[in-house]
C-alpha positions in Angstrom: 38.6 284.4 5.3 42.1 283.7 4.2 43.1 282.9 7.8 40.2 280.4 8.0 41.3 278.8 4.8 44.9 278.5 6.1 43.7 277.1 9.4 41.5 274.4 7.8 44.3 273.5 5.4 46.8 273.2 8.2 44.4 271.2 10.3 43.8 268.9 7.4 47.5 268.2 6.8 48.1 267.7 10.5 45.3 265.2 10.9 46.4 263.4 7.7 49.9 263.0 9.1 48.7 261.9 12.5 46.4 259.4 11.0 49.2 258.0 8.9 51.5 257.7 11.9 48.8 256.1 14.0 48.1 253.5 11.3 51.7 252.6 10.7 53.4 253.0 14.1 53.8 250.1 16.6 52.0 251.1 19.7 48.3 250.3 19.9 48.7 248.1 22.9 51.7 248.1 25.3 52.9 245.6 28.0 55.5 247.0 30.4 57.5 248.7 27.6 59.1 245.5 26.5 56.3 244.2 24.3 53.8 246.0 22.1 51.2 245.3 19.5 49.9 247.3 16.6 47.6 246.7 13.6 50.3 244.7 11.8 52.8 243.2 14.2 53.4 242.0 17.7 56.9 243.0 18.9 59.0 242.0 21.8 62.3 243.5 23.0 65.0 240.9 23.4 67.4 241.9 26.2 70.2 239.6 24.9 70.4 241.1 21.5 69.0 244.5 22.5 66.8 244.5 19.4 63.0 244.3 18.7 61.8 241.0 17.5 58.5 241.3 15.5 56.1 238.8 14.1 52.9 239.3 12.1 49.7 239.7 14.1 47.3 236.8 14.0 44.7 237.8 11.5 41.2 238.0 13.1 38.1 239.4 11.5 38.1 242.3 14.0 41.7 243.1 13.3 41.1 243.1 9.6 38.2 245.4 10.0 40.3 247.8 12.0 43.1 247.6 9.4 40.7 248.3 6.5 38.9 251.2 8.2 42.2 252.9 9.2 43.6 252.6 5.7 40.3 253.9 4.3 40.4 256.8 6.7 43.9 257.8 5.5 42.9 257.3 1.9 39.7 259.4 2.2 41.6 262.2 4.0 44.2 262.3 1.3 41.6 262.2 -1.5 39.7 265.0 0.4 42.8 267.2 0.4 43.4 266.6 -3.3 39.8 267.4 -4.1 40.1 270.6 -2.0 43.1 271.7 -4.0 41.2 271.0 -7.2 38.1 272.8 -6.0 40.2 275.7 -4.9 41.2 276.5 -8.4 38.0 275.4 -10.3 34.9 276.3 -8.4 33.4 279.7 -8.9 33.2 282.6 -6.4 30.8 281.7 -3.6 31.0 278.0 -4.2 31.1 275.6 -1.3 33.5 272.8 -0.7 30.8 270.1 -0.2 32.7 267.1 -1.7 35.8 267.9 0.3 33.8 268.2 3.5 31.9 265.0 2.9 35.2 263.0 2.2 36.8 264.4 5.3 33.8 263.6 7.5 33.7 260.1 6.0 37.4 259.7 6.9 36.5 260.7 10.5 33.7 258.2 10.6 36.0 255.5 9.3 38.6 256.3 12.0 35.9 256.4 14.7 34.6 253.0 13.7 38.1 251.5 13.6 39.1 252.8 17.0 35.7 251.9 18.5 36.1 248.3 17.2 39.6 248.1 18.7 38.3 249.4 22.0 35.4 247.0 22.2 37.1 243.9 20.8 40.7 244.2 21.9 40.5 240.8 23.7 39.6 239.1 20.4 42.2 241.1 18.4 45.0 240.3 20.9 43.9 236.8 21.8 47.3 235.1 21.4 49.3 237.7 23.2 50.1 238.1 26.9 47.6 238.8 29.6 45.7 242.0 28.7 45.3 243.1 32.3 49.0 243.8 32.5 48.9 246.0 29.4 47.3 249.2 28.3 46.4 251.2 25.2 49.4 252.8 23.4 49.9 256.3 22.1 48.7 255.4 18.5 45.3 254.4 19.9 45.0 257.8 21.6 46.2 259.6 18.5 43.3 258.2 16.5 40.8 259.2 19.3 42.3 262.8 19.0 42.0 262.7 15.2 38.3 261.7 15.1 36.8 265.0 16.3 39.4 267.0 14.3 38.5 265.1 11.1 34.7 265.6 11.7 35.1 269.2 12.6 37.3 270.0 9.7 34.7 268.2 7.4 32.0 270.5 8.8 34.2 273.5 8.3 34.9 272.6 4.7 31.1 272.2 4.1 30.5 275.7 5.4 33.6 277.3 3.8 32.8 279.5 0.7 35.3 280.4 -2.0 36.0 284.1 -2.1 38.1 286.1 -4.5 
């Protein structure tokens, strides 16, 4: 049981870190390695100055929905971890970590909804950028897709995890 507890805790911390990186990093859509777009900025590499030039992304309703859902996902995962630590020391023997599991599963559903919206509406989100056919999804997009099943499965594991002495 101690090894399961350690595994779930480690999984939770890893998914929280990956979610945070995917939300803040600049690679949700990439064009030829010289231009990329994320949830907050559109960046271009200037060969003359050899520096990245970034400007704020145009705020569309779909982009705002993705931004809000990704932030909620990080917040719910962090709250879930804090609740888990509190429950670890307060619930009685045999108690279940229901609240922790529900918060973690809700974080997974938020991340799923955000990445699904970005997948289906990337044309509207990136409307003022270059031609989409010359670009592709970046690594942050794929990190969120990896996090979704991990968040949902860890939420289910928390729900079934019992506290033992």
